[in-house]
TIVO-2410 file (N, C-alpha, C; in nm, 3 decimals):
# residues 77
REC num residu      c1      c2      c3 atome chaine
REC   1      M   8.854   1.571  -2.167     N      A
REC   1      M   8.836   1.658  -2.278    CA      A
REC   1      M   8.889   1.791  -2.253     C      A
REC   2      N   8.971   1.847  -2.340     N      A
REC   2      N   9.037   1.966  -2.323    CA      A
REC   2      N   8.942   2.080  -2.358     C      A
REC   3      D   8.975   2.203  -2.317     N      A
REC   3      D   8.883   2.315  -2.329    CA      A
REC   3      D   8.865   2.354  -2.473     C      A
REC   4      V   8.964   2.352  -2.559     N      A
REC   4      V   8.953   2.393  -2.696    CA      A
REC   4      V   8.858   2.295  -2.773     C      A
REC   5      F   8.872   2.168  -2.740     N      A
REC   5      F   8.775   2.069  -2.801    CA      A
REC   5      F   8.639   2.093  -2.760     C      A
REC   6      A   8.614   2.117  -2.619     N      A
REC   6      A   8.490   2.144  -2.572    CA      A
REC   6      A   8.425   2.257  -2.629     C      A
REC   7      D   8.503   2.367  -2.634     N      A
REC   7      D   8.456   2.495  -2.707    CA      A
REC   7      D   8.408   2.483  -2.843     C      A
REC   8      K   8.497   2.407  -2.925     N      A
REC   8      K   8.471   2.394  -3.065    CA      A
REC   8      K   8.346   2.313  -3.078     C      A
REC   9      S   8.335   2.208  -2.994     N      A
REC   9      S   8.213   2.118  -3.008    CA      A
REC   9      S   8.085   2.201  -2.973     C      A
REC  10      Q   8.091   2.269  -2.863     N      A
REC  10      Q   7.971   2.346  -2.820    CA      A
REC  10      Q   7.937   2.447  -2.921     C      A
REC  11      A   8.033   2.528  -2.980     N      A
REC  11      A   8.010   2.624  -3.075    CA      A
REC  11      A   7.938   2.562  -3.205     C      A
REC  12      L   7.990   2.455  -3.237     N      A
REC  12      L   7.934   2.374  -3.364    CA      A
REC  12      L   7.795   2.333  -3.340     C      A
REC  13      A   7.773   2.280  -3.222     N      A
REC  13      A   7.634   2.220  -3.196    CA      A
REC  13      A   7.543   2.342  -3.196     C      A
REC  14      E   7.575   2.451  -3.139     N      A
REC  14      E   7.489   2.574  -3.132    CA      A
REC  14      E   7.462   2.632  -3.276     C      A
REC  15      E   7.570   2.629  -3.357     N      A
REC  15      E   7.564   2.684  -3.486    CA      A
REC  15      E   7.486   2.601  -3.583     C      A
REC  16      M   7.500   2.462  -3.576     N      A
REC  16      M   7.438   2.375  -3.665    CA      A
REC  16      M   7.304   2.317  -3.608     C      A
REC  17      G   7.271   2.348  -3.488     N      A
REC  17      G   7.149   2.285  -3.428    CA      A
REC  17      G   7.165   2.142  -3.391     C      A
REC  18      W   7.290   2.097  -3.368     N      A
REC  18      W   7.320   1.959  -3.347    CA      A
REC  18      W   7.318   1.931  -3.200     C      A
REC  19      T   7.301   1.803  -3.165     N      A
REC  19      T   7.329   1.758  -3.018    CA      A
REC  19      T   7.484   1.782  -2.997     C      A
REC  20      T   7.515   1.786  -2.867     N      A
REC  20      T   7.660   1.792  -2.831    CA      A
REC  20      T   7.732   1.669  -2.876     C      A
REC  21      R   7.664   1.548  -2.855     N      A
REC  21      R   7.734   1.423  -2.912    CA      A
REC  21      R   7.769   1.423  -3.053     C      A
REC  22      R   7.679   1.484  -3.139     N      A
REC  22      R   7.700   1.473  -3.282    CA      A
REC  22      R   7.818   1.578  -3.307     C      A
REC  23      A   7.820   1.688  -3.254     N      A
REC  23      A   7.925   1.796  -3.265    CA      A
REC  23      A   8.056   1.739  -3.213     C      A
REC  24      E   8.061   1.659  -3.112     N      A
REC  24      E   8.188   1.592  -3.066    CA      A
REC  24      E   8.229   1.496  -3.167     C      A
REC  25      G   8.143   1.418  -3.228     N      A
REC  25      G   8.184   1.320  -3.331    CA      A
REC  25      G   8.238   1.388  -3.448     C      A
REC  26      Y   8.183   1.502  -3.488     N      A
REC  26      Y   8.226   1.578  -3.605    CA      A
REC  26      Y   8.374   1.625  -3.588     C      A
REC  27      V   8.409   1.682  -3.469     N      A
REC  27      V   8.526   1.729  -3.435    CA      A
REC  27      V   8.632   1.615  -3.436     C      A
REC  28      D   8.604   1.500  -3.374     N      A
REC  28      D   8.688   1.382  -3.377    CA      A
REC  28      D   8.701   1.326  -3.526     C      A
REC  29      G   8.597   1.328  -3.603     N      A
REC  29      G   8.610   1.290  -3.740    CA      A
REC  29      G   8.707   1.371  -3.819     C      A
REC  30      E   8.697   1.505  -3.801     N      A
REC  30      E   8.778   1.593  -3.870    CA      A
REC  30      E   8.931   1.561  -3.826     C      A
REC  31      A   8.953   1.533  -3.697     N      A
REC  31      A   9.092   1.512  -3.646    CA      A
REC  31      A   9.144   1.388  -3.722     C      A
REC  32      Y   9.053   1.287  -3.721     N      A
REC  32      Y   9.106   1.154  -3.783    CA      A
REC  32      Y   9.142   1.183  -3.930     C      A
REC  33      R   9.056   1.252  -4.007     N      A
REC  33      R   9.087   1.274  -4.147    CA      A
REC  33      R   9.218   1.356  -4.163     C      A
REC  34      R   9.236   1.462  -4.082     N      A
REC  34      R   9.356   1.541  -4.082    CA      A
REC  34      R   9.482   1.463  -4.060     C      A
REC  35      R   9.464   1.352  -3.962     N      A
REC  35      R   9.582   1.279  -3.931    CA      A
REC  35      R   9.607   1.160  -4.018     C      A
REC  36      G   9.514   1.133  -4.123     N      A
REC  36      G   9.532   1.036  -4.222    CA      A
REC  36      G   9.490   0.906  -4.156     C      A
REC  37      L   9.417   0.898  -4.048     N      A
REC  37      L   9.382   0.771  -3.985    CA      A
REC  37      L   9.261   0.702  -4.062     C      A
REC  38      E   9.258   0.583  -4.052     N      A
REC  38      E   9.141   0.500  -4.109    CA      A
REC  38      E   9.021   0.508  -4.026     C      A
REC  39      I   8.903   0.522  -4.082     N      A
REC  39      I   8.775   0.519  -4.007    CA      A
REC  39      I   8.751   0.383  -3.969     C      A
REC  40      S   8.703   0.355  -3.845     N      A
REC  40      S   8.672   0.227  -3.803    CA      A
REC  40      S   8.540   0.172  -3.855     C      A
REC  41      A   8.517   0.041  -3.859     N      A
REC  41      A   8.395  -0.013  -3.899    CA      A
REC  41      A   8.281   0.038  -3.827     C      A
REC  42      Y   8.299   0.052  -3.701     N      A
REC  42      Y   8.186   0.106  -3.615    CA      A
REC  42      Y   8.146   0.242  -3.664     C      A
REC  43      H   8.240   0.331  -3.690     N      A
REC  43      H   8.204   0.473  -3.734    CA      A
REC  43      H   8.145   0.470  -3.883     C      A
REC  44      K   8.182   0.367  -3.947     N      A
REC  44      K   8.124   0.364  -4.089    CA      A
REC  44      K   7.976   0.335  -4.082     C      A
REC  45      I   7.925   0.252  -3.991     N      A
REC  45      I   7.790   0.197  -3.996    CA      A
REC  45      I   7.688   0.229  -3.884     C      A
REC  46      A   7.754   0.278  -3.771     N      A
REC  46      A   7.673   0.315  -3.656    CA      A
REC  46      A   7.574   0.429  -3.682     C      A
REC  47      L   7.453   0.424  -3.619     N      A
REC  47      L   7.359   0.520  -3.637    CA      A
REC  47      L   7.343   0.619  -3.520     C      A
REC  48      D   7.421   0.610  -3.424     N      A
REC  48      D   7.410   0.705  -3.311    CA      A
REC  48      D   7.458   0.839  -3.343     C      A
REC  49      E   7.416   0.943  -3.275     N      A
REC  49      E   7.454   1.086  -3.301    CA      A
REC  49      E   7.607   1.101  -3.309     C      A
REC  50      Y   7.685   1.041  -3.229     N      A
REC  50      Y   7.831   1.055  -3.233    CA      A
REC  50      Y   7.880   1.005  -3.363     C      A
REC  51      A   7.850   0.880  -3.397     N      A
REC  51      A   7.899   0.815  -3.527    CA      A
REC  51      A   7.851   0.894  -3.655     C      A
REC  52      Q   7.731   0.957  -3.647     N      A
REC  52      Q   7.685   1.031  -3.765    CA      A
REC  52      Q   7.770   1.157  -3.781     C      A
REC  53      G   7.794   1.233  -3.658     N      A
REC  53      G   7.879   1.345  -3.663    CA      A
REC  53      G   8.016   1.312  -3.702     C      A
REC  54      F   8.069   1.197  -3.668     N      A
REC  54      F   8.209   1.148  -3.697    CA      A
REC  54      F   8.217   1.138  -3.851     C      A
REC  55      R   8.120   1.074  -3.907     N      A
REC  55      R   8.137   1.044  -4.056    CA      A
REC  55      R   8.121   1.186  -4.125     C      A
REC  56      T   8.032   1.274  -4.075     N      A
REC  56      T   8.017   1.412  -4.126    CA      A
REC  56      T   8.160   1.491  -4.133     C      A
REC  57      G   8.224   1.483  -4.015     N      A
REC  57      G   8.354   1.544  -4.003    CA      A
REC  57      G   8.462   1.473  -4.092     C      A
REC  58      Y   8.456   1.346  -4.093     N      A
REC  58      Y   8.565   1.258  -4.161    CA      A
REC  58      Y   8.549   1.279  -4.310     C      A
REC  59      Y   8.435   1.275  -4.362     N      A
REC  59      Y   8.395   1.279  -4.507    CA      A
REC  59      Y   8.364   1.422  -4.551     C      A
REC  60      K   8.343   1.516  -4.456     N      A
REC  60      K   8.285   1.653  -4.493    CA      A
REC  60      K   8.169   1.636  -4.590     C      A
REC  61      E   8.058   1.566  -4.542     N      A
REC  61      E   7.950   1.543  -4.623    CA      A
REC  61      E   7.866   1.675  -4.631     C      A
REC  62      A   7.776   1.682  -4.735     N      A
REC  62      A   7.705   1.788  -4.758    CA      A
REC  62      A   7.593   1.808  -4.646     C      A
REC  63      H   7.578   1.704  -4.565     N      A
REC  63      H   7.484   1.710  -4.449    CA      A
REC  63      H   7.537   1.802  -4.338     C      A
REC  64      S   7.648   1.862  -4.358     N      A
REC  64      S   7.697   1.949  -4.251    CA      A
REC  64      S   7.633   2.081  -4.260     C      A
REC  65      L   7.552   2.101  -4.362     N      A
REC  65      L   7.485   2.236  -4.371    CA      A
REC  65      L   7.361   2.231  -4.276     C      A
REC  66      P   7.317   2.350  -4.216     N      A
REC  66      P   7.213   2.362  -4.130    CA      A
REC  66      P   7.086   2.297  -4.188     C      A
REC  67      S   7.007   2.232  -4.117     N      A
REC  67      S   6.893   2.157  -4.178    CA      A
REC  67      S   6.786   2.234  -4.248     C      A
REC  68      D   6.769   2.372  -4.215     N      A
REC  68      D   6.670   2.452  -4.287    CA      A
REC  68      D   6.727   2.480  -4.428     C      A
REC  69      D   6.864   2.474  -4.455     N      A
REC  69      D   6.915   2.497  -4.589    CA      A
REC  69      D   6.910   2.365  -4.668     C      A
REC  70      S   6.922   2.254  -4.602     N      A
REC  70      S   6.923   2.128  -4.673    CA      A
REC  70      S   6.781   2.085  -4.730     C      A
REC  71      E   6.671   2.150  -4.671     N      A
REC  71      E   6.529   2.121  -4.716    CA      A
REC  71      E   6.501   2.206  -4.841     C      A
REC  72      K   6.578   2.301  -4.878     N      A
REC  72      K   6.550   2.381  -4.994    CA      A
REC  72      K   6.577   2.304  -5.124     C      A
REC  73      S   6.497   2.301  -5.218     N      A
REC  73      S   6.527   2.225  -5.343    CA      A
REC  73      S   6.541   2.340  -5.450     C      A
REC  74      P   6.636   2.303  -5.553     N      A
REC  74      P   6.650   2.403  -5.667    CA      A
REC  74      P   6.524   2.422  -5.748     C      A
REC  75      A   6.431   2.321  -5.747     N      A
REC  75      A   6.300   2.329  -5.824    CA      A
REC  75      A   6.215   2.430  -5.768     C      A
REC  76      A   6.226   2.460  -5.623     N      A
REC  76      A   6.144   2.555  -5.556    CA      A
REC  76      A   6.171   2.693  -5.594     C      A
REC  77      A   6.289   2.720  -5.658     N      A
REC  77      A   6.320   2.857  -5.685    CA      A
REC  77      A   6.257   2.910  -5.803     C      A
***
């Protein structure tokens, strides 16, 4: 693992409150999307932290928000 990848993963994990594995998956998923690579069947369905992060990075899902923001509902306002 190169230092830039490790630094980005670590910073993301701290910022988002994620595990290191989830942040690593996110960084890899972003890289796959930018390169136009097809997501594998494993990454589409797996439930481990890495695969969840991978999908978030690949699809840029709304779940990339910190968990405390995702619990707020518009009706609570």
